[in-house]
N, C-alpha and C positions, 0 to 999 in steps of 0.2 A: 169189804164194805163195813163190817163191824168195827174195824180199827178206825176208819174214817169217821164213822158216827161217834165213836167214843171220844176221839180227839176233838171233834166239833162241839160235843156236849161239854167237855171239860173247858174249852175256850169260852163257851157261853155261860158257864157256871151252873149247868143243869145236871142234877144227879138222878140217874135212873138205875134200876136193878138190871142185872144181866138178862133176866127174863124179858123185861121191857125192851131192852136194846135188841135182843134176838127177834122179838115180835115185830119191831119196827123194820128190821132188815128183811124179814120174811114178807112183810107187807110191800116193801119196795120191790122185792123179787116178783111178787104176784102182779104188782102194778106194771112192771117192765114186761112181763109175759103177755098180759092182756092188752097192753098198749100197742104191741106189734100187730095185733089182730083188729083192734077197735079204735086206735088213735084217740086214746083217752086224754093225753096231755102232749104238748109240743116238746116236752123234755124227753129226750131219747136215752140219755146216758144215766144208768142207775146211780152212779156216784154223784151226778148232779141232782138227781131226785132226792138224795139224802139232804142236800143243802136246800134246794128250792121247794121241796114238798114237805119233808119231815121236819127239818129244823125250823123252817118258816112257820109251820103249823104249831109247833109245840112251844115256841118262845113265849107265847102269851099265857101259857098255863099258870104261872105264878100270880098272874093278875086277874084270873077268873074268880068271880065270887059266886057262891051258890053251889048246888049239887045237880041241877038239871039244866041242860043246854039243848038248843036246837041248831042244827047246821042246815040252813035253807039253801038249796041249790048246790048240794054237796058234790055233784059230778062223780068222780071216782072215789069219793069218800074223804075229800080234803076240805077242811082240816079235821073233820069229825073223828075219823078212825085213828089218826095219830094221837089226838087229844084223849080219846077214850083209852088208848093204851097207856098213856102216861098218867091219867087220872082215873084209875080203876074203880074208885068209890063213887064217882059221878055217873049220872045217867045222861046219855047222849041220844037224841033223836035226829036222824039224818033224813032229809027230804030231798027229792030229786025229781027231775023230769024223767019220764020213762024213756027207755032206749038203751044204747050200748053201755054208757057209763053206769046206768042203773043196774044192769046185769052184773057188772064188775063189782060195784060197791056191795051188792047183796052177797056175792060170793066172799068178799073180804070180811064180812061181819059174821060169817059162819064159824 
């Protein structure tokens, strides 16, 4: 998955550190694991999660202005957690409805 992420980032012109890439891949692994138990997303294939959840979340990063952001209705932490990984100096607040997705996003932020 790391190779796929690196290739997609290169194609999109997005430069991340190895640490950020590894963190994003770990997040996908956690999302995949919890998705099997709690049906957090309709995307079942981790490789597709890289495209539909990670890349789709972070392509907006260069256009965000400011340092404080709120992700309302974050579900399993999308797009807030991937954005927090690629913008480590920014502050993200994620809000969600209580329930299964909330338990996952809380574990993802630890």
